[in-house]
C-alpha positions in Angstrom: 76.7 103.5 108.2 75.8 105.4 105.0 75.4 108.7 107.0 78.9 108.7 108.5 80.8 112.0 108.6 82.9 112.6 105.4 86.1 112.5 107.3 85.6 108.7 107.9 86.0 108.1 104.2 89.8 108.4 104.7 89.7 105.4 107.0 88.8 101.8 105.9 85.2 100.9 106.6 86.3 98.0 108.8 87.6 100.5 111.2 84.6 102.8 111.4 82.9 101.0 114.3 86.2 100.9 116.3 86.9 104.6 115.7 83.3 105.6 116.6 83.3 103.3 119.6 86.6 104.7 121.0 85.3 108.2 120.4 82.0 107.6 122.1 83.7 106.1 125.2 86.1 109.1 125.4 83.2 111.6 125.3 81.4 109.7 128.0 84.5 109.7 130.2 84.9 113.4 129.9 81.2 114.0 130.5 81.5 111.8 133.7 84.3 114.0 135.0 87.0 111.4 134.5 89.3 113.7 132.7 92.5 111.5 133.1 90.7 108.5 131.6 89.3 110.8 129.0 92.8 111.7 127.9 93.7 108.0 127.7 90.6 107.5 125.6 91.5 110.3 123.3 94.9 108.9 122.7 93.5 105.5 121.9 90.9 107.0 119.6 93.6 108.9 117.7 95.7 105.7 117.5 92.7 103.7 116.3 91.9 106.2 113.5 95.6 106.2 112.5 95.7 102.5 112.4 92.7 102.2 110.0 93.8 104.9 107.6 93.5 103.8 104.0 95.3 106.3 101.8 95.4 106.2 98.0 98.5 104.8 96.4 100.2 105.4 93.0 101.0 101.9 91.5 103.6 101.7 88.7 102.0 100.3 85.6 105.0 98.7 83.8 104.3 95.1 82.8 105.9 92.5 85.0 106.4 94.6 88.1 105.6 93.0 91.5 104.7 95.6 94.2 104.7 95.3 97.9 101.4 93.9 99.3 101.9 95.7 102.6 103.4 98.7 104.4 106.2 97.9 106.7 109.8 96.8 106.9 111.3 94.0 104.8 112.1 91.5 107.5 113.6 88.8 105.4 114.4 87.7 101.9 115.1 84.0 101.9 114.4 80.7 100.3 111.3 78.9 101.7 108.6 76.4 100.8 105.3 78.0 100.1 102.2 77.0 102.2 101.2 73.4 101.6 97.5 74.3 101.3 98.2 76.1 98.0 99.4 72.9 96.3 102.6 74.3 95.0 104.7 71.4 96.1 108.0 71.4 98.1 110.1 73.5 95.7 111.9 76.3 97.4 111.0 79.8 96.3 112.3 83.3 97.1 110.2 84.6 99.9 109.9 88.3 100.8 108.5 88.9 104.3 107.1 92.4 105.2 106.4 93.1 108.9 103.8 95.6 109.8 103.9 97.2 113.3 100.8 98.7 114.9 101.6 102.1 113.4 101.7 100.9 109.7 98.8 101.0 107.3 97.3 97.5 107.5 95.3 97.5 104.2 96.8 94.8 102.0 97.2 95.1 98.2 97.5 92.6 95.3 101.2 92.4 94.4 100.9 91.6 90.6 98.4 91.7 87.8 96.7 88.4 87.4 93.8 86.0 88.2 93.2 84.6 91.7 93.4 80.8 91.4 93.1 79.6 94.9 93.0 80.8 98.5 92.9 79.0 101.9 92.5 80.0 105.5 94.5 78.1 108.1 93.9 78.6 111.9 96.9 78.7 114.1 98.8 80.5 116.9 99.4 84.2 117.5 103.2 84.2 117.9 105.2 87.4 117.2 104.9 87.8 113.4 108.6 88.7 113.2 109.6 85.1 114.2 110.5 82.7 111.4 108.1 80.0 112.7 105.2 82.4 112.4 105.0 81.5 108.7 104.1 77.9 109.6 102.6 78.1 113.1 100.4 81.3 113.0 96.9 81.8 111.7 97.2 82.7 108.1 95.3 83.3 104.8 97.2 82.2 101.8 96.4 83.2 98.2 97.6 82.0 94.8 97.5 84.2 91.8 98.5 83.5 88.2 100.1 86.5 86.5 99.5 87.5 82.9 102.7 85.8 82.0 101.5 82.5 83.4 103.7 82.6 86.5 102.2 81.7 89.9 102.6 84.0 92.9 101.7 83.1 96.4 101.1 85.7 99.1 100.1 85.1 102.7 98.5 87.3 105.4 99.9 86.2 108.7 98.4 87.1 112.1 100.7 88.4 114.8 101.0 88.7 118.5 98.3 91.4 118.7 96.5 90.7 115.5 93.4 88.6 116.1 91.6 88.8 112.8 92.5 88.4 109.2 90.1 90.0 106.7 90.2 89.0 103.0 87.6 89.8 100.4 89.4 88.5 97.4 87.4 86.2 95.1 88.6 83.1 93.3 88.6 83.4 89.5 88.6 87.2 89.6 91.2 89.2 87.7 93.1 91.7 89.8 95.4 94.6 89.1 98.6 95.2 91.1 97.9 97.6 93.9 94.2 96.7 94.3 93.1 96.2 97.9 92.3 92.7 98.9 92.4 92.5 102.6 93.3 93.8 106.1 94.8 92.5 109.3 94.1 93.7 112.8 96.5 94.7 114.6 100.2 94.3 113.8 101.1 91.4 111.5 103.0 90.3 108.4 102.6 89.5 104.7 104.8 87.0 102.8 105.2 86.9 99.0 106.6 83.8 97.3 108.2 84.6 94.0 108.2 82.1 91.1 111.4 80.6 89.8 113.6 83.0 87.9 112.1 86.1 89.5 114.4 87.8 92.0 113.7 90.1 94.9 114.7 93.7 94.3 114.4 94.8 97.9 116.8 94.5 100.8 116.3 93.4 104.4 115.6 96.5 106.6 114.2 98.5 103.7 110.8 100.1 104.2 108.1 99.1 101.7 104.9 100.9 100.8 101.9 98.8 99.7 101.0 99.2 96.1 104.0 101.4 95.3 107.4 99.8 96.2 108.6 97.4 93.5 109.8 94.2 95.2 110.5 92.2 92.0 110.3 92.4 88.2 109.6 89.5 85.9 111.3 91.3 83.0 114.7 92.0 84.6 117.7 89.7 84.8 119.1 91.5 87.8 119.8 89.2 90.7 118.6 89.8 94.3 119.9 93.0 95.8 121.9 93.7 98.9 121.9 96.8 101.0 123.5 98.5 104.0 122.5 101.2 106.4 124.0 104.6 105.7 
């Protein structure tokens, strides 16, 4: 894999085998005279490459900012109990849910500076990730991070209807910077962020978020949760 074409460096390494595989099948179809299937293969190859793109992001460096862990649409901002496997108890927290469709970048990023305290994988169903019960019923990988201020943030990768694998390479006890890559989900899914008490969401339902760039909360502000409308 070290001798891959330079163009593949734009795509996450987890996608290289898929891109090359789709591309190889497409070439074989054309060489076999199956032009129509070759066109289908070409479309799928382009989509596959687009799905695994891994662009650089510019993360704001101001202390206390919480950035989006995923590209996608803010599906909900509500009060919910964090995953039990993280040991945070039954206290309700503000949860920001970001839904990724199959055309969004699926590389996930750490939302806030801090140290990873705990993580846990939970097998489950593959319901549509846009459903509320997906937070409880679906396959997920939950992480708990303690920020520099001592606050605890939970963020959860949730598999969706099409997604069949959650990848997470985060390490317990390691310090992370907001915006650092920590995982990826294939294909179409959701990431939830549970904010600590006193930290309010600064994004609105329906707003599009960009992983590592969009500020979803700020420990240093007293501003309450925002509301928005389509204009």
